[in-house]
N, C-alpha and C positions, 0 to 999 in steps of 0.2 A: 411588459412582460410581470406576471405575478409572481409575488414572492412565494418562495417556498422554503419550510423551516425542518430543521430536525428536532423531533419532539422526544426522540427516546433512541439511547444507543446502548447496545449490550454485547458483552462477551461470554464466551465459554473461558476456561482455563487453557494454556497453550502447552504445548510439550506433550511427550509419551504418556498416555493414558489408556492402559490395556484393558480397564475397565468400561471403556466409553467406545461406542461406536461413532463415526461420522456423523450421522443422522443425529445422533444423542448430543453430539457437540453444536450441532445447529439448534436443536431444540434448546438447549441451555442458554444460548446467545439470544434467541428469539424470546425467550420468557423474560430473561434480563432487561430486553430494549421494549416490550410491552410494559414491564412493570415500571421501567423509567419514564416512560410517556403517560402512564397511569390511565391504560385502556385493556380491552380485551382482546383476544383474537378476533371476536365477532366482530369489531369497530373496523378492522380492515377491510380496504375494499378492493385492493389490488396487492399483487407480490411478484417479486422478480428474486431469482436467486441461483446459485450455481455452485459446483463442484468440479475438480478436474477428474476425481478418481472415487468419490464415496456417494456415489449415487445421484438421482433426479431430485431436484430441490423441489419441485412441484409435489413429491409423492408425501413430503412431510405434513400434508393434510391430513394424513391417517390419523397422525397424533394430535395435530393441533386443533381440527374439527373440520368437519365437512361443510363449510358453508358457502360453496360453490362460486367462490370468487376466482377470477383469472388469475393464474399462476404460470409465469413463463420462465422456463429455464434458461440461464445465460453460461455461455463457456467461452472465456476469452483469455486464456492462460492466466497469468499472474493479475492481469488487469480484469478479472472477472467480478470482484467485489465491487470494483468502482463502475464496471459498466453496469452493473445490476443497480446501482444507485442513480446513475443517469437515466435508466429505463423508468425508474420509480418516480424521479423528479418530472421527468417528461409527462408521465400519466398524468400527475397533478397539474402540471401545467395546461395540459391540452384539456382540462375540465374533466377527465374520464374518472376521476376519485376525489376525495378529501384527504383520506389517510391511505397512505403505500408502506409496504416494507420491502427492504431488501435485505437479502441474506447469504452469506457465502461460508463455505464450509469445506474442509477436508481432512483426511487421516491417511496420511502417507507412510509406506514402510521404510526403514532404513536403506540407505543406499543412494545413490543418484537417479534422478529420473531417467525413463528410458522411452522417450517418445518415438514413434514410428516415423520415419521420414516421408513416407507416401502421404502421411494425413496431414503434412505441412506443404503438400505440393513438392516434393523433393524426389530425385529418384532414390530407387533402395540403395544404390551405390554410395550416397552421401553420408549413410549410416554404416555401412559396411567400412568406411574411411574411418569412423569414428567422429566424424565432425556433428553427431548428434549430442556429443557430451557438452553441456553448456558451460562446464567450467573452464573447458579450453577457449570457447568463445569471450567469456569475460577476461580471461589471462590475457588473451591477445589484444583485446581492446582497449583495456587499461594500459597495457604496454605501450603500445603506441600513443597512447594519450601522455603519458608521464614522459615519454621522449618528446613530444611534441610542445609541451607545456610547462616541463620543468618541474615535475612533482617528482619527489623523492618516496622512496620504499619505506621509510619512515613514518610518512605521512599515512599510508596504508594501515599500519598497525595502530597509530593513533586514533583513526576513526572506530577500528575495531573495540578498541580499549574502551571509547565511550560508551560505546553500544553495550558492553558488559556491565559497565558500571552503572548506565541509566537501568538495564534492565533487573539489577539487583535491587532498585527502588519500586518496581513494577510487581505487585503480588500475582500479576496474570502470567508472566512472564517465564518461559522456559529456563532460560539459563540468567540464573540469578547469583552466580558467584562471579564479583568482579578478578578481572584477568589482565596481568601488566603488560605493556606495550612490548617489553623484552619476551615475554612469553610467548606472545602472538607472532612476534617476527621470528622466534626460533624454532617453532613448530614445522612439522612436516610441510613440505613445498607440495602443492595440488598441482597448480599450472603458474609457472613464473610469470609475474611476482608473488601470487596470492599464495599464501600459507593455509594450512586447515583451519585456523581459527578465524582468519577473515571472511570466509564464506557462511551463510546461513546454511541450516540443514532442513530437507523437506520435514514438515512437522504434523502437528496435530492442533486442529482448533476450529472454533466457528466464531463470526460476528455477525450483528444484526443492526440495522438502523431503520427507524421508523421516520417517513416524512410526511408533512401535513400541509394542507394549503391554508391563507390566510383565515379564511372562515373557520375552519378546524382549530386553529391557534386561540382565535379569539373566544372559541368556546370552552375549548379545554384548559387555558392557560397555562401551568408549568413552568420550564424553563427552556425555552427554545433558542435553538443556534441557527443563525440565517445563513442559508445558503446564497451568497452573493454571485458566486461564479461556479458553472462546471461543465465541463468539456471532456469530450472522447475523441479520439484520432487515431489512425492507422498511419503506417510510414508512408513517405513519399520517395519519390525516385531520389537514388544517390544515397540513402541511409545505409548505415553500417549495423545490423542487427542481427539478434540471436537466429541461428539457423540460416544466415545469409552467407552464400559460399563467397561473395567478394564483395567490394563498394564500388557500386555503380557511378558511372560519370566520371568528373574531375573535380578537383578543387577540395573543400571541406565538407565532409559526410553532413548529411541533413539530421535533424534529430525529430523524432514524433514527440519527443519530452517538450523539446522547445515550442513547437507550434501549439500542442494543446495546452500548455502552460499559458502561453499567450493569449489565447483566447480565452480562458478562465478569467485572466486578471484583466482583458477587455470587458467581459461581459459584468464583471464586476465593479468596474470602473475604478480599479485600484492597481498598484503595482507591487512588485517585490519588496521595494523600500517599506511598503505599509506593513507587512507582515512581521507579528511578534511570535509567531512558533511555527515550525513547519514539519512534515513528514514527508521524506524522499525514499523511493524505493532504493534499499540497499541489498541487494541479493548477496552482494559481498561490497567490502569498504570501498572499493573502486568505484563502484557504482553511484554510491554517495558522492564522492568527488565529483564525478562527472555531471550528476544530476544537479549539484549545487549551481554549476555555471549553464547548464541547458535550459533550468527552469528561470534562470533569470537573477539569482541571487547575489552573483560575483561574474567578473571576468574570467574567462579560461585562463589558467595559471595562477589566479589568485589565491585558490583553496588553500595552499601549504600555509600560507602567511597568517590566513585567518583561523585555521584549525591550531596552527601553534600559537594564537593569541587567545585562544578559548573563545572565539567568537559564537561555534556553533554548540559550545555548553548549555547545560540549563539556566545559567546565569549570564550566558552571553547576548551577545547583540540580536543573532538569529539563531536560537535554539532548533537543533535537529534531530530527530528520533529522539524525543525525551523518553519514549517508553522502550527505549533498547532496540526499536526496529525489527527488520526480519533477523538480523544478526542474532540477537538475544530471544526474539518471540520464536525462531524458526518460520519456515513459508509453507503453511497449508495454503495451497495456490489460492483456492474460492475465498478464503477469508483475508486475506492481507489488505485488500483494498478499505475493506470495511473497519478493519482494526487501526487503519491510520486515522479514520473517520472518529472513530470512538475516542482515540487520545486525544484529539484537536477538541472535540466536544468537551471532554474531562477538562482540559487544560483552560479553555475559554469561561467554562464554569467557576473554577477555582477550585477543585475537585481532586486534585491529582496527587496532594498530599505530600510525601518526601521529594517527589520529582517535581513539582509545581513551577512553573516559570514565574519568577517574581514579578511585580509591576502590573498585575491585572492585565494580562494581555487581551486583546480585542478581536483580534485577526489572526486567522489560522490558515494554512495552505497545506493541502495533501496532493501527492503525487506518487502515481503507480505506472509500473512498466512492466510489460508481458510481451512475450515471444508470439510471433514472430516480428514485433514491431508494433505495439499498439500501448496507448496511454490515458490515463486518466486522471483529471487535475480537479480539485475544488479550492475555492475559496469561500472561508467560513467566516461570519461576524457575531458578536453579542452586541 
């Protein structure tokens, strides 16, 4: 299988930006990614991109340039950006292009997401009963997990405290003020056991990544980061997912994150113990805790000990969400997966400034998760 490398990664600012449209945030991210790669839009041969509610990515060619390239729209919930990247990488691997672009963007209003149940294959009554409110699902899932694996409420606050602390070191983050675990724990309860500041907020932002073949990398030079493994997958029978009315079957629920992460590691010929820095979906602080185990970085129930020991901090054994994750950056649905890639590229290049992981990290991992049970994971290296 041919090597595909990231040659450019770019972000817009994240957070409320009343002077910018969602499309404008996408254009900012693309301009940054192209500049990072040292190429022009006319060099891009194929593109994939998506947004949950800010328009069609392919129409960005109106501003970028009418070069005639194929540009495919992707919509996979919070995994939209990760899925766009998988598509771009596969286009390179298939020989359809030497240079491809993936972009994700969104600009969400204040308040909770309001998905229609019929769009997700669910009866209208499911929404009328309030079960489309995602905070309820996250509260139910982490409460069950905590009971089964001995995780205490202070660990939820500790994860969010780390997110805000890391976000304060990230010039592109939305939430740039540190917040104590005590303040987080004492905040308004949203869905027990998760308080207001343990959740990310629907936000605004764009992210873009340029990938290239070995031939293009040799021609262009630059600072490539290699995609050692990349995988996307959907839920299996027995999973416990957003908008899932029940756990199917018996025994321990299956996890799309586990199977997708395992596939990415197998493709890379590496394992979780090889990773120097990781990005894990943290729609709320409980998600980060569960995804640590689901992606193979520890056993279920070990998270509390690892977090208390500082293992997931920037200077720890396995730094997680060094840019503040979704909690500090917000969740512009289309952009989150590619924001994760941008952070790992920045870390592996040693360009993360105040939040730089020490010791010259060489292997990174990203994991994004979206409703109703889809995940995309990558393993990156320098």
